MDTraj code that builds the backbone (N, CA, C; nanometers):
import mdtraj as md
import numpy as np

residues = "UNK UNK UNK UNK UNK UNK UNK UNK UNK UNK UNK UNK UNK UNK UNK UNK UNK UNK UNK UNK UNK UNK UNK UNK UNK UNK UNK UNK UNK UNK UNK UNK UNK UNK UNK UNK UNK UNK UNK UNK UNK UNK UNK UNK UNK UNK UNK UNK UNK UNK UNK UNK UNK UNK UNK UNK UNK UNK UNK UNK UNK UNK UNK UNK UNK UNK UNK".split()
xyz = np.array([
    [0.0947, -0.2065, -0.0180],
    [0.0024, 0.0373, 0.0230],
    [0.0207, 0.0840, 0.0500],
    [0.0877, 0.2659, -0.0654],
    [0.1236, 0.3158, -0.1152],
    [0.0943, 0.4393, 0.0307],
    [0.1893, 0.5321, 0.0741],
    [0.1830, 0.6397, 0.1886],
    [0.0032, 0.7083, 0.2261],
    [-0.0498, 0.6964, -0.0055],
    [-0.1421, 0.7963, 0.0235],
    [-0.2480, 0.7515, 0.0075],
    [-0.2717, 0.5908, -0.0049],
    [-0.4066, 0.4580, -0.0112],
    [-0.4364, 0.4365, 0.1652],
    [-0.2546, 0.4796, 0.2347],
    [-0.2552, 0.4561, 0.3618],
    [-0.4033, 0.5712, 0.4804],
    [-0.2931, 0.7340, 0.4082],
    [-0.3997, 0.8420, 0.4309],
    [-0.5389, 0.8020, 0.4115],
    [-0.5550, 0.8195, 0.3009],
    [-0.7671, 0.7675, 0.2353],
    [-0.7709, 0.6874, 0.3212],
    [-0.7570, 0.5620, 0.3453],
    [-0.7447, 0.4492, 0.4566],
    [-0.8318, 0.4881, 0.5651],
    [-0.7078, 0.5777, 0.6476],
    [-0.7185, 0.6629, 0.7869],
    [-0.7982, 0.7851, 0.7789],
    [-0.9094, 0.8715, 0.6659],
    [-1.0016, 0.9428, 0.6724],
    [-1.1195, 0.8782, 0.6502],
    [-1.1153, 0.7373, 0.6259],
    [-1.2075, 0.6990, 0.5726],
    [-1.2752, 0.7299, 0.4030],
    [-1.1479, 0.7551, 0.3471],
    [-1.2312, 0.7372, 0.1907],
    [-1.2930, 0.6285, 0.1492],
    [-1.3995, 0.7080, 0.1085],
    [-1.4903, 0.6457, 0.0469],
    [-1.4787, 0.5840, -0.1235],
    [-1.3384, 0.6712, -0.1343],
    [-1.2417, 0.5661, -0.3000],
    [-1.1958, 0.5348, -0.3214],
    [-1.1894, 0.4157, -0.1477],
    [-1.0835, 0.3467, -0.1150],
    [-1.1778, 0.2112, -0.1731],
    [-1.1284, 0.1425, -0.2420],
    [-1.1925, -0.0570, -0.2922],
    [-1.1696, -0.1356, -0.0892],
    [-1.2767, -0.1272, -0.1163],
    [-1.2844, -0.2445, -0.0133],
    [-1.1878, -0.3480, -0.0265],
    [-1.1680, -0.3859, -0.1112],
    [-1.0576, -0.5333, -0.0343],
    [-0.9492, -0.4337, 0.1096],
    [-0.9466, -0.3036, -0.0229],
    [-0.7224, -0.2268, 0.0445],
    [-0.8471, -0.2381, 0.1919],
    [-0.9542, -0.1209, 0.1960],
    [-0.9874, -0.1317, 0.3697],
    [-1.0015, -0.2848, 0.4124],
    [-1.0890, -0.3810, 0.4171],
    [-1.0510, -0.4973, 0.4627],
    [-0.8774, -0.5873, 0.4652],
    [-0.7507, -0.5351, 0.3422],
    [-0.6697, -0.5558, 0.3983],
    [-0.5642, -0.4737, 0.4956],
    [-0.6410, -0.3826, 0.4586],
    [-0.6038, -0.3032, 0.5655],
    [-0.5893, -0.2864, 0.7743],
    [-0.7406, -0.3337, 0.7154],
    [-0.7802, -0.3551, 0.8768],
    [-0.7521, -0.5226, 1.0007],
    [-0.6943, -0.5556, 0.8166],
    [-0.6282, -0.6717, 0.8427],
    [-0.5567, -0.6644, 0.9822],
    [-0.4099, -0.6288, 0.8613],
    [-0.2927, -0.5386, 0.8755],
    [-0.2748, -0.5009, 0.9987],
    [-0.3906, -0.4263, 1.0663],
    [-0.3473, -0.3812, 1.2447],
    [-0.4280, -0.4614, 1.3148],
    [-0.4904, -0.5223, 1.2986],
    [-0.5418, -0.6233, 1.3641],
    [-0.6617, -0.5193, 1.4846],
    [-0.7658, -0.5335, 1.3495],
    [-0.8697, -0.4757, 1.3316],
    [-1.0372, -0.6899, 1.2785],
    [-1.0263, -0.6913, 1.3698],
    [-1.1384, -0.8046, 1.3215],
    [-1.2840, -0.7478, 1.2422],
    [-1.3226, -0.7664, 1.1848],
    [-1.4212, -0.6669, 1.1093],
    [-1.5975, -0.7647, 1.1508],
    [-1.5331, -0.8719, 1.1116],
    [-1.7109, -1.0252, 1.0904],
    [-1.6319, -1.0484, 1.2256],
    [-1.6946, -1.1269, 1.2985],
    [-1.7490, -1.1933, 1.4003],
    [-1.9259, -1.3184, 1.4355],
    [-1.8349, -1.4332, 1.4249],
    [-2.0226, -1.5161, 1.4586],
    [-1.9697, -1.4279, 1.6248],
    [-1.9669, -1.4741, 1.6754],
    [-2.0519, -1.4768, 1.8099],
    [-2.0861, -1.2891, 1.8963],
    [-2.1855, -1.2801, 1.9152],
    [-2.1883, -1.1307, 1.9454],
    [-2.1851, -1.1316, 2.0503],
    [-2.1151, -1.1613, 2.1582],
    [-2.0269, -1.1156, 2.2721],
    [-1.8723, -1.0927, 2.2067],
    [-1.8466, -1.1362, 2.1408],
    [-1.6767, -1.1438, 2.0603],
    [-1.6726, -1.0011, 2.0471],
    [-1.7709, -1.0075, 1.9032],
    [-1.8267, -0.8399, 1.8453],
    [-1.8347, -0.7796, 1.8801],
    [-1.8798, -0.7686, 2.0609],
    [-1.9490, -0.6681, 2.1450],
    [-1.7811, -0.5980, 2.2488],
    [-1.6948, -0.7531, 2.2754],
    [-1.6132, -0.6887, 2.2437],
    [-1.4130, -0.5884, 2.1880],
    [-1.4483, -0.6648, 2.0619],
    [-1.4167, -0.6559, 1.9651],
    [-1.4207, -0.4975, 1.9705],
    [-1.5612, -0.4350, 1.9563],
    [-1.5471, -0.3253, 1.9663],
    [-1.5257, -0.2249, 2.0809],
    [-1.5530, -0.2380, 2.2409],
    [-1.4547, -0.1798, 2.2744],
    [-1.3681, -0.1907, 2.2817],
    [-1.2640, -0.2914, 2.2301],
    [-1.1635, -0.3132, 2.2145],
    [-1.0522, -0.1640, 2.1081],
    [-1.1602, -0.1878, 1.9881],
    [-1.1480, -0.0478, 1.9292],
    [-1.1818, 0.0301, 1.9698],
    [-1.2597, 0.0924, 2.0410],
    [-1.2348, 0.2484, 2.0739],
    [-1.2151, 0.2339, 2.1824],
    [-1.0847, 0.2263, 2.2312],
    [-1.0161, 0.1872, 2.3460],
    [-0.8592, 0.2835, 2.2378],
    [-0.8535, 0.1674, 2.1481],
    [-0.7935, 0.2572, 2.0482],
    [-0.8331, 0.3497, 1.9604],
    [-0.8752, 0.3587, 1.9516],
    [-0.9712, 0.5802, 1.8702],
    [-0.9281, 0.6893, 2.0143],
    [-0.9444, 0.6049, 2.1079],
    [-0.8777, 0.7380, 2.2211],
    [-0.7976, 0.7575, 2.2412],
    [-0.7532, 0.7133, 2.1270],
    [-0.5506, 0.8058, 2.1889],
    [-0.5090, 0.8580, 2.0655],
    [-0.6549, 0.8470, 1.9377],
    [-0.6628, 0.9157, 1.8287],
    [-0.6771, 1.0399, 1.8161],
    [-0.5979, 1.1553, 1.7510],
    [-0.7060, 1.2541, 1.6984],
    [-0.7884, 1.2541, 1.7399],
    [-0.8788, 1.3883, 1.8283],
    [-1.0559, 1.4119, 1.7796],
    [-1.0373, 1.4403, 1.6158],
    [-0.9700, 1.5142, 1.5604],
    [-0.9854, 1.5390, 1.4311],
    [-1.0616, 1.4478, 1.2810],
    [-0.9755, 1.2430, 1.3914],
    [-1.0548, 1.1712, 1.2670],
    [-1.1680, 1.0820, 1.2941],
    [-1.2302, 1.0774, 1.4545],
    [-1.3080, 1.0643, 1.5108],
    [-1.4416, 1.1152, 1.3792],
    [-1.5498, 0.9715, 1.4069],
    [-1.6425, 1.0551, 1.2986],
    [-1.7808, 1.0850, 1.3755],
    [-1.7990, 1.0006, 1.5152],
    [-1.9192, 1.0139, 1.5659],
    [-1.9073, 0.9118, 1.5657],
    [-2.1503, 0.8994, 1.5970],
    [-2.1351, 0.6534, 1.5913],
    [-2.1574, 0.7031, 1.4452],
    [-2.1157, 0.5285, 1.4386],
    [-2.1710, 0.4381, 1.2944],
    [-2.2684, 0.3791, 1.3361],
    [-2.3796, 0.3466, 1.2282],
    [-2.5681, 0.2792, 1.2405],
    [-2.4336, 0.1779, 1.1791],
    [-2.3969, 0.0480, 1.2439],
    [-2.3951, -0.0308, 1.1748],
    [-2.5359, -0.1672, 1.1832],
    [-2.5654, -0.1454, 1.2174],
    [-2.7156, -0.2268, 1.2464],
    [-2.7565, -0.2401, 1.0697],
    [-2.7373, -0.3208, 1.0234],
    [-2.7600, -0.3834, 0.8742],
    [-2.9496, -0.4716, 0.9203],
])
top = md.Topology()
chain = top.add_chain()
for i, resn in enumerate(residues, 1):
    res = top.add_residue(resn, chain, resSeq=i)
    for name in ("N", "CA", "C"):
        top.add_atom(name, md.element.get_by_symbol(name[0]), res)
traj = md.Trajectory(xyz[None], top)
């Protein structure tokens, strides 16, 4: 991945290919899918603790992921 692509992923740029976003998530250890709801909740909490240390400009608020 190029530095430009990484910056786009970090900013949530919608022009980033879905596969690239999945690859970036895997590289940094973000689990995107899990069958067990308890595990999903734990992963979401873990992600929130990592996001807490990032600059406020990156935070986009709540995401409605209830499909």
